[in-house]
C-alpha positions as CSV (number, residue, x, y, z in Angstrom):
1,M,0.3,0.0,-0.1
2,N,1.2,3.2,-0.8
3,R,0.8,6.1,1.3
4,S,1.0,8.8,-1.7
5,A,2.2,9.5,-5.2
6,P,5.8,9.8,-5.7
7,M,7.2,13.4,-5.8
8,G,9.5,13.6,-8.5
9,S,12.7,15.4,-7.9
10,R,12.1,18.1,-5.6
11,A,15.7,19.3,-4.5
12,S,15.2,22.7,-6.2
13,T,12.3,23.4,-3.6
14,V,15.7,24.6,-1.0
15,L,16.7,27.2,-3.2
16,G,13.2,28.3,-5.0
17,R,12.0,28.8,-1.7
18,R,14.5,31.0,-0.7
19,L,14.5,32.9,-4.1
20,G,10.9,33.4,-3.5
21,G,11.1,34.7,-0.1
22,E,13.6,37.3,-1.2
23,L,11.1,38.2,-4.0
24,L,8.2,38.5,-1.2
25,R,10.0,41.0,1.4
26,L,11.6,43.0,-2.2
27,R,7.5,43.2,-3.0
28,D,6.5,44.1,0.6
29,A,9.0,46.6,1.2
30,A,8.0,48.2,-1.8
31,G,4.2,48.2,-1.0
32,R,3.3,46.3,-4.2
33,T,0.4,43.9,-4.7
34,Q,1.0,40.7,-5.8
35,Q,-1.5,41.7,-8.5
36,Q,0.5,45.1,-9.6
37,A,3.9,42.6,-10.0
38,A,1.8,40.4,-12.4
39,D,0.8,43.6,-14.5
40,V,4.7,44.3,-14.7
41,L,5.4,41.1,-16.0
42,D,1.8,40.6,-18.3
43,A,1.5,37.5,-16.2
44,T,-1.4,36.2,-13.7
45,N,-1.7,36.5,-10.2
46,S,-1.1,33.3,-9.5
47,K,2.2,32.7,-11.4
48,I,3.2,35.3,-8.8
49,V,2.2,33.5,-6.0
50,K,3.8,30.3,-7.3
51,M,7.2,32.5,-7.8
52,E,7.0,33.9,-4.6
53,R,6.8,30.0,-3.3
54,G,9.2,28.8,-4.3
55,L,7.0,26.1,-6.9
56,V,8.1,27.6,-10.3
57,P,11.6,28.2,-12.0
58,M,11.9,32.2,-12.9
59,R,13.3,33.5,-15.6
60,D,16.0,36.1,-15.5
61,V,14.2,38.7,-17.4
62,D,11.2,38.5,-14.9
63,I,13.9,38.7,-11.7
64,R,15.2,42.0,-13.2
65,A,11.8,43.3,-14.2
66,L,10.4,42.5,-10.9
67,C,13.7,44.4,-9.1
68,E,13.3,47.5,-10.8
69,F,9.3,47.2,-10.6
70,Y,10.4,47.0,-6.1
71,G,13.0,49.7,-6.3
72,L,16.3,46.8,-5.7
73,D,19.3,49.2,-7.6
74,D,22.3,47.3,-5.8
75,P,24.1,45.3,-8.4
76,K,25.5,43.4,-6.0
77,A,21.7,42.2,-4.9
78,H,20.4,41.4,-8.0
79,T,23.7,39.1,-9.1
80,R,22.9,37.2,-6.1
81,L,19.1,36.9,-7.4
82,L,19.7,35.7,-10.7
83,N,22.6,33.2,-9.5
84,L,19.9,31.6,-7.1
85,A,17.4,31.9,-9.9
86,R,20.3,29.6,-12.1
87,L,21.0,27.5,-9.7
88,D,17.0,26.7,-8.7
89,R,16.6,25.7,-12.7
90,E,19.4,23.5,-12.5
91,R,18.0,21.7,-9.3
92,R,14.6,21.7,-11.4
93,K,16.9,19.3,-14.4
94,A,17.8,17.2,-12.3
95,K,15.8,13.5,-12.4
96,G,15.9,12.0,-9.1
97,W,16.8,8.1,-8.3
98,W,14.2,8.6,-5.7
99,Q,11.3,9.0,-7.1
100,D,9.9,5.5,-7.2
101,S,10.1,5.4,-3.2
102,P,7.8,4.5,-1.6
103,H,7.9,7.3,1.0
104,P,5.6,9.5,1.8
105,G,5.7,12.8,-0.1
106,T,7.5,15.1,2.3
107,F,10.4,12.2,2.7
108,S,10.8,11.6,-0.3
109,E,11.9,15.4,-1.1
110,Y,13.9,15.2,2.4
111,I,15.8,12.5,-0.1
112,A,16.3,14.7,-2.9
113,L,17.4,17.2,-0.5
114,E,19.8,15.1,1.2
115,D,21.1,13.4,-2.4
116,V,22.4,17.5,-2.9
117,A,23.9,18.3,0.4
118,S,27.2,18.8,1.4
119,R,26.6,18.1,5.2
120,V,24.0,16.6,7.6
121,R,23.7,17.4,11.2
122,A,21.7,14.5,12.7
123,W,20.2,14.4,16.8
124,E,18.6,10.3,16.9
125,L,16.4,9.9,20.3
126,S,15.3,6.0,19.3
127,L,16.3,4.8,16.1
128,I,19.5,4.2,14.5
129,P,20.1,7.2,11.7
130,G,18.9,6.2,8.3
131,L,22.2,6.4,6.8
132,F,23.6,4.2,9.2
133,Q,21.3,1.7,8.9
134,T,22.0,-2.4,7.7
135,A,19.5,-3.5,5.4
136,E,18.5,-6.6,7.5
137,Y,17.5,-3.6,10.2
138,A,15.6,-0.9,7.8
139,R,14.0,-4.4,6.9
140,A,13.1,-5.3,10.3
141,L,12.1,-1.3,10.8
142,A,9.9,-0.9,8.0
143,V,7.7,-4.3,9.1
144,S,8.0,-3.5,12.8
145,E,6.7,0.2,12.5
146,G,4.3,-0.5,9.6
147,A,1.5,-1.4,11.8
148,G,-0.7,-2.5,8.5
149,V,1.1,0.5,6.6
150,W,4.0,-1.1,4.8
151,E,2.3,-4.9,4.2
152,D,3.6,-5.2,0.8
153,P,7.2,-7.2,0.4
154,D,8.0,-5.5,-3.4
155,E,7.4,-2.0,-1.4
156,I,9.1,-2.8,1.4
157,E,12.1,-4.5,-0.4
158,R,12.2,-1.2,-2.3
159,L,12.1,0.7,1.0
160,V,15.0,-1.0,1.9
161,E,16.8,-0.6,-1.5
162,I,16.3,3.6,-1.1
163,R,17.4,3.5,2.4
164,M,20.8,1.8,1.1
165,R,21.3,3.7,-2.0
166,R,21.0,6.8,0.0
167,Q,24.2,5.5,2.0
168,E,26.1,5.8,-1.3
169,R,26.3,9.6,-0.4
170,L,29.2,8.8,2.6
171,H,31.8,7.2,0.3
172,G,32.8,8.5,-3.2
173,E,35.0,11.5,-4.5
174,H,33.0,14.0,-2.5
175,P,31.3,12.3,0.0
176,L,28.9,13.6,2.2
177,E,29.7,15.4,5.6
178,V,27.4,13.2,8.6
179,Y,27.9,14.4,12.2
180,A,24.9,12.6,14.5
181,V,24.6,12.6,17.7
182,V,22.7,9.6,19.0
183,W,20.5,8.2,22.4
184,E,22.0,5.4,24.0
185,A,18.1,4.4,23.8
186,A,18.8,4.0,20.2
187,L,21.4,1.7,20.3
188,R,19.5,-0.4,23.1
189,Q,16.0,-0.5,21.2
190,L,16.0,-4.2,20.0
191,I,14.8,-4.2,16.5
192,G,14.5,-7.4,14.7
193,G,16.3,-9.4,17.8
194,P,19.2,-9.3,19.4
195,D,21.0,-11.1,15.9
196,I,20.2,-7.9,13.7
197,M,20.6,-5.5,16.5
198,R,24.0,-6.8,16.9
199,A,24.9,-7.0,13.3
200,Q,23.8,-3.1,13.1
201,L,26.1,-2.0,16.1
202,E,29.0,-3.9,14.6
203,H,28.2,-2.1,11.2
204,L,27.8,1.4,12.6
205,L,31.3,1.0,14.8
206,K,33.3,0.7,11.3
207,V,30.8,3.5,9.8
208,A,31.9,5.5,12.9
209,K,35.5,5.4,11.7
210,L,35.3,6.7,8.1
211,P,36.7,10.6,7.6
212,N,33.7,12.1,6.7
213,V,31.6,10.8,9.7
214,R,31.3,11.9,13.3
215,L,29.1,10.3,16.0
216,Q,28.7,10.2,19.2
217,V,26.4,8.8,22.2
218,L,24.8,10.9,24.3
219,P,24.5,8.3,27.3
220,F,21.2,7.9,29.8
221,R,23.4,9.5,32.6
222,A,23.4,12.3,30.8
223,G,20.0,13.4,31.8
224,G,18.0,16.0,30.5
225,H,19.5,18.3,27.4
226,P,18.3,20.7,24.9
227,C,17.1,18.5,22.1
228,I,15.1,15.9,24.5
229,T,11.6,16.7,22.6
230,G,12.4,14.9,19.3
231,P,14.6,14.3,16.7
232,F,15.6,15.9,13.7
233,T,18.1,16.7,11.0
234,I,19.9,19.7,10.1
235,I,21.1,19.9,5.8
236,S,23.7,22.4,4.8
237,F,24.3,22.8,0.8
238,A,27.6,24.0,-0.7
239,E,26.2,27.2,-2.2
240,S,26.5,29.9,-0.1
241,E,23.1,31.7,-1.4
242,A,21.4,28.3,0.7
243,L,20.1,28.5,4.3
244,D,20.3,25.4,6.2
245,V,17.0,23.6,6.3
246,V,15.8,21.3,9.4
247,H,13.8,18.6,8.8
248,A,11.7,17.1,11.7
249,D,9.0,14.3,11.9
250,T,6.1,14.0,14.3
251,V,3.5,11.3,14.9
252,M,0.9,12.8,12.6
253,S,3.3,15.4,10.2
254,T,6.6,16.7,8.9
255,V,8.1,19.7,9.6
256,W,10.3,21.9,7.6
257,V,12.2,25.1,9.5
258,E,13.6,26.8,6.1
259,N,14.5,30.6,7.8
260,E,17.7,31.8,9.4
261,G,16.5,32.2,12.8
262,E,15.5,29.2,13.5
263,S,17.9,27.3,12.0
264,A,20.5,28.5,13.5
265,E,18.2,27.9,16.8
266,H,18.5,24.1,16.1
267,G,21.9,24.4,15.4
268,A,22.6,25.9,18.7
269,F,20.4,23.1,20.3
270,F,22.2,20.3,18.3
271,D,25.8,21.9,19.6
272,R,24.8,21.7,23.2
273,T,23.6,18.7,23.2
274,A,26.7,17.3,21.2
275,R,28.7,19.0,24.2
276,L,26.7,16.8,26.6
277,S,27.3,13.2,24.8
278,L,30.4,11.1,24.9
279,A,33.5,11.7,23.0
280,Q,33.8,9.6,19.9
281,H,35.9,7.3,21.3
282,D,34.0,7.0,24.3
283,S,30.9,6.4,22.1
284,A,32.7,3.9,19.8
285,Q,33.3,2.1,23.5
286,L,29.8,2.1,24.4
287,I,28.4,0.9,21.4
288,N,31.0,-1.8,21.2
289,S,29.9,-2.6,25.0
290,I,26.5,-2.9,24.6
291,C,27.2,-4.9,21.2
292,Q,28.6,-7.1,23.2
293,E,25.6,-7.6,25.6
294,T,23.3,-8.0,22.9
């Protein structure tokens, strides 16, 4: 049973929404309406709405016309907006391998963003991060978390395949940098039984040795901490124009944070929790100890 239709390549949204937000702020500052902006472009009001929400690629000629209409005469600001538009158009052309993912639509967008990210910071409360999971752990997780949702064996295998494909970003010429902080509970939660969990912990120790991976464990004895309310992931991009994006799943919905202030706050929470966590070497020792107990 597929919970939603594939979303396709949505990697451009992080840049598209950034560009649309900039144009919206310029329009508000200039005291112009969406209809007035549409008249300048000889377009419909709905086009301006889609542009400001980052839902459509933007032509350079339209950006120049709107900047002039809004009274923006800074050449550097013009160039920055045009570069954003160019990067966004290039991203939209990409056809992602994740298009046939059985994941819900919002997570398909997450996969698309992760695929073009330069760095990921992940805080996990109860699960091993997806980038570090073994196929057996991912399969057991799909069955156990399904509760009637992931019932089709072929769909489950496709989900596992997608999970393994994501991990290719950990290797190669320009590997994804991953900084993960995991609560001790995630290491002790028996997903799939002792054998699967033991193999997962052994794999985790191997992944932690990669030069682009930093893994720390927050032990139970740390007590209360800034990130106790729930897991989240901070996605960073190489382009200076792209802000960090925060992704967080709740029981009923997915939350995206895409503004500079709140993204920075999540980063600060992550850093404070990381400082309360064990050092990498000590984290590896704890993982190995739990592995021996399992």
